[in-house]
Steps between C-alpha positions, in 0.01 A plus 500: 500500500336204333213255535567125529233236446606164643347155468454271797822316585730763348827531693559875496833520681749246636814531710709546185313811377611854577272732698415807288122541526224556754176326396155586628258206497186642335321165468583147609743357756872428521679241711827634645721218626848377582626159607320510834186712488252680279216753519243611245491865392158611375351812338678822595824327599825646373747235383867583554466695824679229697782488245808718448512686167787393276559169679357157419157405628505321836162341434303326228185671363231289332149588379240282672229613258470725196654823625550859387797703619598865452879541503719795598876545481675417828854634525506626860281513812381848395302336220261351759377849593460589132277197440276582794476871416419427135203283607305710756169340401618154601722606794242358739497163318881488487529571872224253595671229296835573669337469843331174402829358368675566832223313682520209255878488537475509878251212495754287312782595738279447806422147380871434443586623850230278648627201303861559611386515863291181467785326322751573777263386774394181320853391406629559854213291635554223244871484581410472868263213410782328311731518805225365727440210258871419500495483880188282488661245264846514659665644188763777532350820358693663218576867523340716230669838525268678256208447739698543819614840375168597338372830642177689427526726196641846572510747207805720447270801484158444655205643308330763725158389631352845445538487120242227424269655764542842338418372151208297630360817659556688172320223310198524734464878461165610350523519118400866486771594749766308305384656175518848643848457646672304226349671198559857620827474689755355255776493761293267722447261209866517405612442859260211553587330172877544552484371857284206393763402242774510766282291734424237234871477410585450869233233532635314197847522653364367830336216308841415355650493851225265619547282194876478564436410865252232401715383210808448719301308762312288244821429312643342813180307577424363151822579313587308184848404621405256773556549872148644528251477785325199344830310528479530879158341500621233254784409735267496800260272316790279388629458857156470664381241246780260589300407809190316371310591820531875442186681382634765260159664446599818695798549266279463193251748651772760565629466141148522355438817700828644369414413139153654518634820656772539235254427220289793624796736539508761222880511470550124474635375170235234451704312240794469740268406788335229291845362420603501869176333605545232234858443618376466859232251393754309293720479810205353688449245223872414512480459877197273474668289232816477710304392807310246293826356369634485855194308610532265203853406588744760377716397792535157343606646164761709680611217725858502374519877536371492858751231594792685340428844646493383861794653688582747222682745726740236629560378144595851384726577797675162472555548128644849552725359776407802706734535802353372827521829690329699223253216453386514862460878482301479178270228634426712805407799282307275262288342773428840653381622161274194452335571833425867423124555491553800270791438267440839336539684830696824470611515864872515570538141625333351193707722270827394665394135483432522126835672444686223687321233299583682175868512589512124559276424198745646249798335669325164475394574141856580392648192674237268351539657154877451498459133596233444232748603228689175549187291559379333177157437655389779732217382732155638416465646850809711431362613165183606683721699738699662216202585280224578749663591833341186647654357819233336712183307417316623810586866440403480132197281564500128419279527190707793371823306555358204307399732215851649493650154483294419190581837342871442551482155345329646191699823469661559159765768432425770244609374155530864384753579773325811634309390811686347795436386853746650748689169509527488121622858494771442761616199298544730198710733714711209621563368150589847371213515249396829657680762702387569857237772535588846626481557871265752662761775446490435121847341498576206273704213642846618377429857621386364836826304542698807401320707761564232763870505415519882509317496836760256637251218553683266261849487354599533133564125482157427649338736249657306212406166655139600573454635148509148359370319809152377400408405854572855607293629209202295618546626855501857368177434308328352805614773739398782269239433233327197656457635853376840381264387224349225714379774733398733219286247317337379822349849513470551877856570605418569867357148550724307262631158596660275233337183638202373302215517749136399467379836633628668183334249264163659428411304187563143377868480403422346163306812397771754594819315401695680226665279239699577185177454305298755702784755493553468124127535443495824700800633305337407169176672604696817578681487165169485312442858622851641548682303231825699526534481880802270505669620182835681535678716248841352412761553231526259205816482294589283198773656283476205259168641370596865543333553839740664743260616769120491503256525790271199527259369762548174683250336734645378829242338727557547873617238744218431746618346828242337727569582864405229754209665681127571491503863388310788347758705310753491222843664497723625222848440638692630199403612151811350333737227618823686431619818332376362165153611396412171333506297821188377680325686777454318830148494640385319812156373594385262773464137395161513674330822392197620693442759228437428133828499308324686217467792742855473632682480167380835355635674812837331453499580128421865571785521748727322252418750223576791732824362639633386160435845357685658794789261443521586128458876548748526787517848656254631241216271610290797619634763259211603273741637240598136438160344443435155644225320688636605840581861408160563343317337791698695758425824317130412477465407869715785629312774314149354473346795687609739222398270216211659309430174319384344828148560629433591862378146561818352347717724718307395809555133410871566450518660843341191655732269299807686627376468857451125453846472346652712780624748237706229331482564124595142417210364702260738324625365168458138616137568599433654159682216324279244679193694381653506150530121496180404683257761371626709209628183337144364520351813341387654830652850540625576851793738448506871427611640166863564601565163668336318209721686251823413680411134546387466138832645384723273710281194570294469179231242445552232230350552154190287561409705806588830330262413216218436749562835670502692171127576534554660843554879466721499810764312299461664158784753531723252685456238230570747220825617661601140571436395139713783363783425742497125437472534123819704505676229700370224270618700197849525649502126575392425141781716365758312710361161393500609135858619539599150614304334218683717248825335610357164394541359851220358719335744738600430863216359707549778754399764244193301395400466865544874552263581215247251636527670839432844349171390348374306803 
């Protein structure tokens, strides 16, 4: 037992502290909080009742004023009874405080429940308004699944209505009656206080459920990765504003109503909302500028483009020399698709139509590509087809087609040789600069041919011929990697069609077009936080200076291939290009990205880290006896329930994360990796102690960032261990370099680079 005198603002316990005391508040007040909610415990409250002895605190405890506490040892639940029995004179005050705390907690939860109910009703109504506005302005409404599937909040375990009523009745009892019962009958006080603690813990848990419900819905509506609800209104405004006679005031009113509601919603991340609102307003400014330019004669400035894009479909089919029979069939399907009022329809007829078009599209693409190889001056319309999936000026929209024409004229290949359009990539396959990608069954081109021969589909002579047939290699790449990743990066597989269509273009093309410059900038931004992401461990040997075999690190930037569509996702097709570890990964993103590439790339990098580790570790990738990123993460996720280093709140968050990831450990890691890059790398802790430790060990921050984080106690132990580990590696590198210098020969650049890497 001991007395504690605390100053205002003192943080008594955090989630990293171990529970080993029960503290009676003798004077003052304490705020008990977690990420989502908080209540204030006043005089007579017992701190620690809602915690588990021996585990880490689930909540944060902070003195709101100068406060006095009396502390008791807390090793088991039996200690609660000891505290109450040892304080018979204040048993009444302890019990009254417990009752009051349940009521305060219920008031918070009741407000949360009310907010969740209002949120669901408002968002459903606003989505209905959006659809009605689309009908009014003759614009096809976009589907927004998050709101279509939004249901009223339903807790896993409903909090019984009688409990708050019971405690309210207890609170209203006459003081003399309460004093007589609680002071004299210790078991009543003990039972009431114990039950109140269970009730408060359940209410906090219910608050977490509500927060997760609201968080998931709000993340879809105002998420930082694009594709949010404001984008639907932006697109509606963009389409409606094209007609100068349209009064778009009702659209602006609906958006204003949405903004005001979200600003007054407790669970809204106001910083993210402000960013989304600014993006929406910037889109409006872009639209107004675009319309102004149109009115001032943009058509005249694009006169050549408009003249050259007329009859694009015929130009492409003629160039590809597409057979007449297939041509007629394709044109029939194409015209049917153009006339669809809802091109995103999921009914069977629309699905079959899109599949037929896709089949012809890739046949035409391959035929046109093969012809272009012998054409010293490929027409710009064909380049638009190869790079953007463009085929028809009416389907794409005349102004969009003109913009594409200008983009194609000004397009410059990547001087660093890492970022390619699909056409540029297929040219590399045809010239033999790169091997074809694996197919969807993870077979490389030679293995695929071997399988075809074993299956009797081709002869031995054909296998040998196809192995060095570059036309066949290109066909393999189109039929496997291209077709699959074009769908994957589009993001909505069930409504995918490879034709560039105006209904998918929700923002000005100039603002969403990915170029080598934008991709390299995103990669560089990632490397400023995870500097070692693309480094591989390889073996260096130079017997001339006495080095037979030394492990060194080599950076190999990924190939990024731009698929010809307007999409929302990225795809990691393979983590290495062959059996060699020092070959480039192959990542795919849409050439027109509706999401911010700075949000897409961390997901791809996280997946890359996971898959490369699996590749290196082989069958031991999830064997904890052979420590690696994947084995440690699998062990952590698999046994999180038994991990005493995780608080109750952290375990609850892990449970939710697993549900979101559909129990896929890799996807859990990717979500944590994204948080590591976007938040932890900016000094904003989001991960629990275990996840942070694993990521710091295998995806460390660069020295500049580590130095900034040195003042943060969450990183103190991690930084100390890292320093010790790295200093040992640097010492070994210095010894090797000194060994070479002793021979009188110059130190190989590779060894100098390795030392520089170790101190990054």
